[in-house]
TORMIGU-701568 format. One record per residue: residue number from 1; x negated, y, z negated of N, C-alpha, C, CB in turn; residue in one letter. Coordinates in pm, whole numbers, plus 50000, padded with zeros to 5 digits. Glycine has a CB too. Layout:
// TORMIGU-701568
+------+-------+-------+-------+-------+-------+-------+-------+-------+-------+-------+-------+-------+------+
| mivo |  n_px |  n_py |  n_pz | ca_px | ca_py | ca_pz |  c_px |  c_py |  c_pz | cb_px | cb_py | cb_pz | doba |
+------+-------+-------+-------+-------+-------+-------+-------+-------+-------+-------+-------+-------+------+
|  NUM |     X |     Y |     Z |     X |     Y |     Z |     X |     Y |     Z |     X |     Y |     Z |    A |
...
+------+-------+-------+-------+-------+-------+-------+-------+-------+-------+-------+-------+-------+------+
//
This chain:
// TORMIGU-701568
+------+-------+-------+-------+-------+-------+-------+-------+-------+-------+-------+-------+-------+------+
| mivo |  n_px |  n_py |  n_pz | ca_px | ca_py | ca_pz |  c_px |  c_py |  c_pz | cb_px | cb_py | cb_pz | doba |
+------+-------+-------+-------+-------+-------+-------+-------+-------+-------+-------+-------+-------+------+
|    1 | 18676 | 29090 | 22565 | 18767 | 28970 | 22603 | 18644 | 28831 | 22582 | 18839 | 28992 | 22796 |    X |
|    2 | 18698 | 28755 | 22490 | 18584 | 28628 | 22456 | 18597 | 28515 | 22579 | 18624 | 28539 | 22286 |    X |
|    3 | 18463 | 28465 | 22558 | 18461 | 28380 | 22662 | 18454 | 28249 | 22606 | 18356 | 28407 | 22752 |    X |
|    4 | 18499 | 28154 | 22694 | 18515 | 28022 | 22609 | 18450 | 27922 | 22718 | 18692 | 27980 | 22561 |    X |
|    5 | 18328 | 27846 | 22628 | 18263 | 27752 | 22715 | 18279 | 27606 | 22678 | 18122 | 27784 | 22721 |    X |
|    6 | 18310 | 27521 | 22794 | 18360 | 27377 | 22750 | 18269 | 27267 | 22830 | 18531 | 27355 | 22790 |    X |
|    7 | 18263 | 27170 | 22724 | 18176 | 27046 | 22761 | 18264 | 26944 | 22715 | 18024 | 27036 | 22691 |    X |
|    8 | 18308 | 26822 | 22696 | 18312 | 26697 | 22640 | 18217 | 26599 | 22657 | 18410 | 26648 | 22671 |    X |
|    9 | 18260 | 26500 | 22580 | 18203 | 26372 | 22570 | 18316 | 26256 | 22585 | 18128 | 26363 | 22434 |    X |
|   10 | 18277 | 26168 | 22656 | 18345 | 26057 | 22587 | 18237 | 25931 | 22550 | 18470 | 26004 | 22689 |    X |
|   11 | 18278 | 25891 | 22389 | 18150 | 25775 | 22382 | 18266 | 25633 | 22368 | 18012 | 25801 | 22201 |    X |
|   12 | 18187 | 25500 | 22398 | 18214 | 25419 | 22373 | 18124 | 25339 | 22294 | 18253 | 25389 | 22457 |    X |
|   13 | 18221 | 25227 | 22170 | 18135 | 25150 | 22109 | 18117 | 25245 | 21964 | 17996 | 25120 | 22208 |    X |
|   14 | 18015 | 25135 | 21908 | 18005 | 25192 | 21749 | 17898 | 25300 | 21748 | 17957 | 25068 | 21631 |    X |
|   15 | 17861 | 25379 | 21640 | 17766 | 25469 | 21629 | 17621 | 25402 | 21657 | 17779 | 25531 | 21496 |    X |
|   16 | 17551 | 25277 | 21686 | 17422 | 25255 | 21658 | 17387 | 25161 | 21806 | 17403 | 25177 | 21495 |    X |
|   17 | 17509 | 25097 | 21853 | 17508 | 25038 | 21958 | 17569 | 25110 | 22130 | 17576 | 24927 | 21903 |    X |
|   18 | 17659 | 25177 | 22063 | 17760 | 25267 | 22211 | 17675 | 25359 | 22268 | 17913 | 25376 | 22164 |    X |
|   19 | 17743 | 25400 | 22338 | 17677 | 25516 | 22420 | 17764 | 25590 | 22491 | 17580 | 25472 | 22516 |    X |
|   20 | 17721 | 25728 | 22520 | 17855 | 25842 | 22585 | 17799 | 25911 | 22694 | 17916 | 25977 | 22471 |    X |
|   21 | 17858 | 25981 | 22725 | 17822 | 26123 | 22857 | 17926 | 26198 | 22806 | 17846 | 26095 | 23062 |    X |
|   22 | 17817 | 26337 | 22795 | 17829 | 26450 | 22767 | 17861 | 26529 | 22929 | 17698 | 26488 | 22680 |    X |
|   23 | 17958 | 26580 | 22956 | 17980 | 26679 | 23070 | 18012 | 26802 | 23053 | 18067 | 26645 | 23146 |    X |
|   24 | 17892 | 26909 | 23110 | 17936 | 27051 | 23071 | 18010 | 27076 | 23215 | 17795 | 27173 | 23027 |    X |
|   25 | 18145 | 27090 | 23156 | 18261 | 27162 | 23209 | 18243 | 27288 | 23270 | 18351 | 27182 | 23112 |    X |
|   26 | 18230 | 27364 | 23239 | 18230 | 27530 | 23249 | 18165 | 27533 | 23395 | 18125 | 27627 | 23112 |    X |
|   27 | 18021 | 27495 | 23388 | 17939 | 27533 | 23457 | 17929 | 27405 | 23606 | 17815 | 27558 | 23352 |    X |
|   28 | 17977 | 27303 | 23533 | 17971 | 27200 | 23655 | 17843 | 27099 | 23628 | 17948 | 27288 | 23813 |    X |
|   29 | 17771 | 27171 | 23598 | 17610 | 27129 | 23625 | 17582 | 26975 | 23593 | 17502 | 27224 | 23519 |    X |
|   30 | 17661 | 26917 | 23530 | 17634 | 26776 | 23548 | 17683 | 26677 | 23434 | 17487 | 26762 | 23564 |    X |
|   31 | 17631 | 26562 | 23413 | 17670 | 26497 | 23335 | 17569 | 26405 | 23286 | 17769 | 26454 | 23377 |    X |
|   32 | 17591 | 26390 | 23134 | 17413 | 26367 | 23091 | 17471 | 26195 | 22942 | 17304 | 26615 | 22961 |    X |
|   33 | 17420 | 26081 | 22956 | 17436 | 25987 | 22907 | 17369 | 26053 | 22769 | 17388 | 25867 | 22983 |    X |
|   34 | 17407 | 26010 | 22635 | 17394 | 26071 | 22526 | 17396 | 25879 | 22464 | 17531 | 26215 | 22483 |    X |
|   35 | 17296 | 25889 | 22368 | 17283 | 25757 | 22254 | 17261 | 25803 | 22132 | 17163 | 25651 | 22276 |    X |
|   36 | 17252 | 25683 | 22044 | 17213 | 25739 | 21917 | 17079 | 25688 | 21883 | 17313 | 25705 | 21809 |    X |
|   37 | 17030 | 25598 | 21976 | 16864 | 25610 | 22006 | 16804 | 25703 | 22073 | 16815 | 25512 | 22072 |    X |
|   38 | 16890 | 25760 | 22177 | 16808 | 25907 | 22207 | 16802 | 25999 | 22115 | 16860 | 25986 | 22313 |    X |
|   39 | 16877 | 26016 | 22011 | 16890 | 26096 | 21898 | 16788 | 26096 | 21805 | 16996 | 26068 | 21838 |    X |
|   40 | 16734 | 25971 | 21755 | 16656 | 25919 | 21683 | 16529 | 25844 | 21713 | 16721 | 25862 | 21631 |    X |
|   41 | 16526 | 25794 | 21839 | 16363 | 25728 | 21863 | 16364 | 25813 | 22002 | 16336 | 25512 | 21880 |    X |
|   42 | 16321 | 25733 | 22121 | 16272 | 25793 | 22188 | 16361 | 25829 | 22324 | 16162 | 25733 | 22194 |    X |
|   43 | 16387 | 25930 | 22375 | 16498 | 25988 | 22445 | 16560 | 25905 | 22597 | 16442 | 26138 | 22477 |    X |
|   44 | 16415 | 25844 | 22656 | 16443 | 25725 | 22761 | 16570 | 25811 | 22856 | 16508 | 25548 | 22668 |    X |
|   45 | 16531 | 25906 | 22899 | 16618 | 25965 | 23004 | 16771 | 26001 | 22960 | 16623 | 25862 | 23121 |    X |
|   46 | 16770 | 25994 | 22820 | 16974 | 26046 | 22754 | 16910 | 26175 | 22692 | 17094 | 25908 | 22578 |    X |
|   47 | 17005 | 26227 | 22663 | 17013 | 26344 | 22566 | 17051 | 26350 | 22468 | 17061 | 26424 | 22588 |    X |
|   48 | 17046 | 26393 | 22349 | 17098 | 26451 | 22257 | 17180 | 26563 | 22214 | 17037 | 26454 | 22222 |    X |
|   49 | 17266 | 26587 | 22098 | 17344 | 26663 | 22013 | 17200 | 26793 | 22008 | 17404 | 26562 | 21845 |    X |
|   50 | 17123 | 26764 | 21941 | 16987 | 26864 | 21881 | 16909 | 26905 | 22027 | 16854 | 26756 | 21756 |    X |
|   51 | 16889 | 26770 | 22138 | 16832 | 26869 | 22266 | 16926 | 26980 | 22322 | 16799 | 26778 | 22399 |    X |
|   52 | 17040 | 26964 | 22323 | 17136 | 27050 | 22381 | 17165 | 27192 | 22254 | 17288 | 26940 | 22419 |    X |
|   53 | 17158 | 27215 | 22162 | 17125 | 27281 | 22078 | 17050 | 27357 | 22067 | 17114 | 27242 | 22021 |    X |
|   54 | 16884 | 27259 | 22086 | 16764 | 27320 | 22125 | 16755 | 27434 | 22303 | 16663 | 27169 | 22129 |    X |
|   55 | 16811 | 27379 | 22395 | 16863 | 27465 | 22499 | 16916 | 27544 | 22490 | 16915 | 27436 | 22565 |    X |
|   56 | 17060 | 27539 | 22399 | 17114 | 27648 | 22394 | 17004 | 27762 | 22287 | 17269 | 27610 | 22344 |    X |
|   57 | 16986 | 27734 | 22221 | 16870 | 27865 | 22133 | 16773 | 27896 | 22179 | 16807 | 27843 | 22005 |    X |
|   58 | 16711 | 27822 | 22303 | 16571 | 27866 | 22354 | 16638 | 27961 | 22437 | 16462 | 27753 | 22433 |    X |
|   59 | 16731 | 27933 | 22529 | 16822 | 28060 | 22623 | 16846 | 28169 | 22534 | 16986 | 28013 | 22684 |    X |
|   60 | 16936 | 28113 | 22472 | 17024 | 28254 | 22373 | 16907 | 28343 | 22329 | 17123 | 28196 | 22198 |    X |
|   61 | 16789 | 28275 | 22283 | 16690 | 28352 | 22200 | 16630 | 28464 | 22302 | 16567 | 28247 | 22135 |    X |
|   62 | 16565 | 28406 | 22421 | 16533 | 28496 | 22530 | 16606 | 28587 | 22592 | 16500 | 28442 | 22613 |    X |
|   63 | 16750 | 28569 | 22557 | 16853 | 28674 | 22649 | 16828 | 28793 | 22510 | 17073 | 28601 | 22690 |    X |
|   64 | 16850 | 28746 | 22359 | 16839 | 28896 | 22303 | 16718 | 28911 | 22270 | 16923 | 28935 | 22184 |    X |
|   65 | 16581 | 28868 | 22325 | 16486 | 28955 | 22317 | 16445 | 29026 | 22426 | 16395 | 28905 | 22273 |    X |
|   66 | 16549 | 28979 | 22552 | 16476 | 29047 | 22676 | 16591 | 29174 | 22619 | 16488 | 28958 | 22877 |    X |
|   67 | 16694 | 29167 | 22614 | 16792 | 29283 | 22566 | 16718 | 29371 | 22456 | 16938 | 29217 | 22497 |    X |
|   68 | 16683 | 29318 | 22332 | 16600 | 29424 | 22265 | 16469 | 29502 | 22293 | 16576 | 29378 | 22168 |    X |
|   69 | 16421 | 29473 | 22421 | 16323 | 29482 | 22488 | 16369 | 29602 | 22537 | 16287 | 29376 | 22572 |    X |
|   70 | 16498 | 29600 | 22625 | 16537 | 29691 | 22718 | 16579 | 29806 | 22601 | 16661 | 29630 | 22830 |    X |
|   71 | 16634 | 29791 | 22483 | 16718 | 29870 | 22425 | 16593 | 29948 | 22348 | 16844 | 29792 | 22338 |    X |
|   72 | 16440 | 29899 | 22325 | 16351 | 29982 | 22290 | 16242 | 30084 | 22419 | 16276 | 29886 | 22200 |    X |
|   73 | 16292 | 30043 | 22536 | 16237 | 30122 | 22652 | 16120 | 29979 | 22698 | 16152 | 30309 | 22592 |    X |
|   74 | 16165 | 29839 | 22706 | 16026 | 29779 | 22756 | 16109 | 29654 | 22840 | 15896 | 29720 | 22610 |    X |
|   75 | 16031 | 29666 | 22965 | 16102 | 29531 | 23030 | 15978 | 29424 | 23042 | 16177 | 29563 | 23202 |    X |
|   76 | 16006 | 29295 | 22991 | 15949 | 29200 | 22997 | 15930 | 29149 | 23176 | 16024 | 29115 | 22897 |    X |
|   77 | 15788 | 29119 | 23179 | 15779 | 29007 | 23307 | 15806 | 28894 | 23283 | 15659 | 28985 | 23370 |    X |
|   78 | 15783 | 28834 | 23160 | 15857 | 28713 | 23138 | 15849 | 28685 | 23014 | 15819 | 28604 | 23210 |    X |
|   79 | 15969 | 28613 | 23004 | 15948 | 28556 | 22830 | 15959 | 28392 | 22873 | 16112 | 28617 | 22684 |    X |
|   80 | 15913 | 28340 | 22773 | 15899 | 28164 | 22816 | 15923 | 28096 | 22665 | 15707 | 28107 | 22893 |    X |
|   81 | 16066 | 28063 | 22616 | 16081 | 28023 | 22487 | 16091 | 27858 | 22462 | 16202 | 28095 | 22440 |    X |
|   82 | 16074 | 27804 | 22377 | 16108 | 27644 | 22345 | 16157 | 27677 | 22218 | 15977 | 27520 | 22345 |    X |
|   83 | 16225 | 27564 | 22210 | 16316 | 27557 | 22073 | 16295 | 27397 | 22027 | 16506 | 27598 | 22107 |    X |
|   84 | 16221 | 27399 | 21918 | 16250 | 27256 | 21874 | 16330 | 27224 | 21755 | 16134 | 27192 | 21852 |    X |
|   85 | 16468 | 27096 | 21776 | 16544 | 27117 | 21668 | 16528 | 26996 | 21602 | 16680 | 27156 | 21693 |    X |
|   86 | 16492 | 26957 | 21488 | 16451 | 26863 | 21412 | 16637 | 26827 | 21342 | 16304 | 26928 | 21298 |    X |
|   87 | 16623 | 26702 | 21343 | 16735 | 26608 | 21288 | 16684 | 26481 | 21197 | 16819 | 26548 | 21418 |    X |
|   88 | 16721 | 26476 | 21090 | 16684 | 26410 | 20977 | 16803 | 26308 | 20942 | 16651 | 26514 | 20864 |    X |
|   89 | 16795 | 26177 | 21043 | 16882 | 26093 | 21000 | 16945 | 26060 | 20881 | 16847 | 26018 | 21025 |    X |
|   90 | 17125 | 26076 | 20836 | 17118 | 26099 | 20658 | 17140 | 26234 | 20645 | 16964 | 26063 | 20572 |    X |
|   91 | 17038 | 26324 | 20666 | 17050 | 26488 | 20634 | 17144 | 26550 | 20729 | 16903 | 26571 | 20649 |    X |
|   92 | 17113 | 26541 | 20880 | 17146 | 26644 | 20985 | 17041 | 26713 | 21033 | 17235 | 26739 | 20941 |    X |
|   93 | 17094 | 26808 | 21071 | 17001 | 26901 | 21170 | 16911 | 27016 | 21033 | 17136 | 27019 | 21314 |    X |
|   94 | 16790 | 27011 | 21024 | 16718 | 27065 | 20904 | 16668 | 27156 | 21000 | 16610 | 26972 | 20807 |    X |
|   95 | 16660 | 27259 | 21085 | 16562 | 27352 | 21127 | 16555 | 27364 | 21268 | 16438 | 27320 | 21079 |    X |
|   96 | 16526 | 27476 | 21321 | 16508 | 27475 | 21459 | 16395 | 27577 | 21483 | 16641 | 27508 | 21535 |    X |
|   97 | 16233 | 27551 | 21568 | 16194 | 27622 | 21538 | 16152 | 27689 | 21703 | 16114 | 27582 | 21430 |    X |
|   98 | 16159 | 27833 | 21739 | 16114 | 27906 | 21819 | 15969 | 27904 | 21808 | 16170 | 28019 | 21809 |    X |
|   99 | 15931 | 27854 | 21949 | 15799 | 27912 | 22005 | 15800 | 27987 | 22113 | 15712 | 27820 | 22035 |    X |
|  100 | 15776 | 28132 | 22149 | 15811 | 28208 | 22234 | 15698 | 28271 | 22292 | 15896 | 28285 | 22188 |    X |
|  101 | 15651 | 28281 | 22453 | 15543 | 28409 | 22427 | 15584 | 28482 | 22565 | 15345 | 28361 | 22414 |    X |
|  102 | 15517 | 28602 | 22579 | 15633 | 28705 | 22673 | 15476 | 28794 | 22754 | 15783 | 28857 | 22527 |    X |
|  103 | 15536 | 28856 | 22880 | 15416 | 28929 | 22919 | 15491 | 29041 | 22929 | 15329 | 28886 | 23046 |    X |
|  104 | 15487 | 29158 | 22811 | 15551 | 29285 | 22808 | 15437 | 29418 | 22838 | 15624 | 29294 | 22654 |    X |
|  105 | 15433 | 29442 | 22971 | 15323 | 29564 | 22942 | 15421 | 29681 | 22839 | 15262 | 29652 | 23127 |    X |
|  106 | 15239 | 29767 | 22785 | 15310 | 29868 | 22736 | 15335 | 29846 | 22561 | 15445 | 29871 | 22826 |    X |
|  107 | 15350 | 29712 | 22554 | 15394 | 29665 | 22430 | 15312 | 29662 | 22327 | 15438 | 29554 | 22438 |    X |
|  108 | 15284 | 29736 | 22209 | 15196 | 29705 | 22087 | 15211 | 29555 | 22049 | 15238 | 29799 | 21958 |    X |
|  109 | 15170 | 29469 | 21981 | 15148 | 29365 | 21878 | 15256 | 29363 | 21775 | 15016 | 29386 | 21809 |    X |
|  110 | 15227 | 29486 | 21698 | 15341 | 29520 | 21552 | 15463 | 29544 | 21647 | 15301 | 29694 | 21426 |    X |
|  111 | 15498 | 29588 | 21720 | 15628 | 29648 | 21774 | 15669 | 29488 | 21879 | 15594 | 29835 | 21883 |    X |
|  112 | 15610 | 29462 | 21922 | 15630 | 29336 | 21966 | 15683 | 29206 | 21858 | 15500 | 29307 | 22028 |    X |
|  113 | 15629 | 29209 | 21758 | 15681 | 29103 | 21626 | 15768 | 29192 | 21603 | 15581 | 29055 | 21484 |    X |
|  114 | 15817 | 29294 | 21566 | 15914 | 29309 | 21505 | 16045 | 29313 | 21587 | 15889 | 29409 | 21435 |    X |
|  115 | 16016 | 29313 | 21724 | 16163 | 29340 | 21816 | 16179 | 29174 | 21801 | 16150 | 29423 | 22020 |    X |
|  116 | 16072 | 29101 | 21808 | 16095 | 28938 | 21808 | 16170 | 28870 | 21685 | 15951 | 28865 | 21813 |    X |
|  117 | 16124 | 28932 | 21581 | 16206 | 28857 | 21494 | 16379 | 28944 | 21467 | 16104 | 28842 | 21343 |    X |
|  118 | 16366 | 29021 | 21474 | 16521 | 29096 | 21551 | 16586 | 28997 | 21611 | 16503 | 29218 | 21681 |    X |
|  119 | 16526 | 28962 | 21715 | 16590 | 28896 | 21803 | 16651 | 28735 | 21769 | 16499 | 28901 | 21908 |    X |
|  120 | 16535 | 28718 | 21681 | 16563 | 28562 | 21599 | 16657 | 28571 | 21517 | 16449 | 28500 | 21511 |    X |
|  121 | 16701 | 28698 | 21483 | 16819 | 28673 | 21392 | 16959 | 28720 | 21441 | 16793 | 28740 | 21261 |    X |
|  122 | 16908 | 28798 | 21544 | 17045 | 28884 | 21594 | 17085 | 28789 | 21713 | 17015 | 29066 | 21654 |    X |
|  123 | 17048 | 28694 | 21758 | 17101 | 28590 | 21843 | 17186 | 28540 | 21800 | 17034 | 28502 | 21878 |    X |
|  124 | 17296 | 28513 | 21895 | 17424 | 28464 | 21871 | 17389 | 28291 | 21815 | 17523 | 28483 | 22027 |    X |
|  125 | 17330 | 28228 | 21880 | 17318 | 28095 | 21853 | 17218 | 28093 | 21720 | 17262 | 28015 | 21987 |    X |
|  126 | 17145 | 28123 | 21694 | 17083 | 28157 | 21564 | 17195 | 28227 | 21431 | 16960 | 28271 | 21610 |    X |
|  127 | 17294 | 28284 | 21458 | 17398 | 28303 | 21384 | 17457 | 28180 | 21360 | 17480 | 28392 | 21435 |    X |
|  128 | 17487 | 28091 | 21444 | 17574 | 28016 | 21451 | 17492 | 27904 | 21396 | 17639 | 28010 | 21578 |    X |
|  129 | 17358 | 27868 | 21375 | 17256 | 27782 | 21283 | 17225 | 27848 | 21183 | 17130 | 27740 | 21341 |    X |
|  130 | 17302 | 27937 | 21127 | 17240 | 27986 | 20990 | 17240 | 27901 | 20887 | 17302 | 28095 | 20937 |    X |
|  131 | 17270 | 27779 | 20881 | 17238 | 27718 | 20715 | 17124 | 27677 | 20746 | 17331 | 27588 | 20637 |    X |
|  132 | 17025 | 27631 | 20866 | 16942 | 27558 | 20846 | 16827 | 27672 | 20880 | 16957 | 27425 | 20921 |    X |
|  133 | 16723 | 27656 | 20821 | 16568 | 27724 | 20854 | 16570 | 27694 | 21018 | 16409 | 27631 | 20758 |    X |
|  134 | 16513 | 27905 | 21038 | 16481 | 27913 | 21185 | 16371 | 27994 | 21151 | 16592 | 27972 | 21296 |    X |
|  135 | 16245 | 27894 | 21270 | 16141 | 27982 | 21248 | 16097 | 28010 | 21382 | 16035 | 27930 | 21158 |    X |
|  136 | 15983 | 28131 | 21366 | 15981 | 28184 | 21494 | 15776 | 28194 | 21550 | 16079 | 28361 | 21472 |    X |
|  137 | 15732 | 28171 | 21635 | 15575 | 28174 | 21636 | 15613 | 28267 | 21780 | 15462 | 27993 | 21644 |    X |
|  138 | 15561 | 28404 | 21784 | 15594 | 28516 | 21923 | 15447 | 28505 | 21946 | 15668 | 28708 | 21895 |    X |
|  139 | 15399 | 28486 | 22121 | 15286 | 28539 | 22118 | 15282 | 28638 | 22277 | 15174 | 28410 | 22093 |    X |
|  140 | 15238 | 28756 | 22179 | 15241 | 28871 | 22332 | 15112 | 28818 | 22389 | 15227 | 29079 | 22304 |    X |
|  141 | 15130 | 28833 | 22535 | 15053 | 28781 | 22631 | 14998 | 28905 | 22698 | 15129 | 28686 | 22721 |    X |
|  142 | 14876 | 28924 | 22739 | 14798 | 29012 | 22807 | 14822 | 29030 | 22939 | 14679 | 28982 | 22795 |    X |
+------+-------+-------+-------+-------+-------+-------+-------+-------+-------+-------+-------+-------+------+
//
């Protein structure tokens, strides 16, 4: 069965001086202010579509990596992933760079990198972002 998650945004005014609020309906976790300025300049307590995509990509990759590790017989102690999503006005979203570090006892560097790259490709959010460049820096912590 497919899972459907819902959010909605109410926007007032034009693009440059207007503002909106995005609500995470499925989880009920909150409502967040969004503006063009938060998208292209300083966030100043507001979010942007790119920040929300970054959150989705970081969490999805962490889950995909943890799952791939489990399938290979390894259990991570911790996976820490950051996603930097780049937005260029007039062009759009141009890339997502994942930076991940993980503590995985008994895993070789070579297997760690292989699994991390497979997770980068296999993560459903990476699939949704297939039209942009996705890069990964993965560090195995001792």
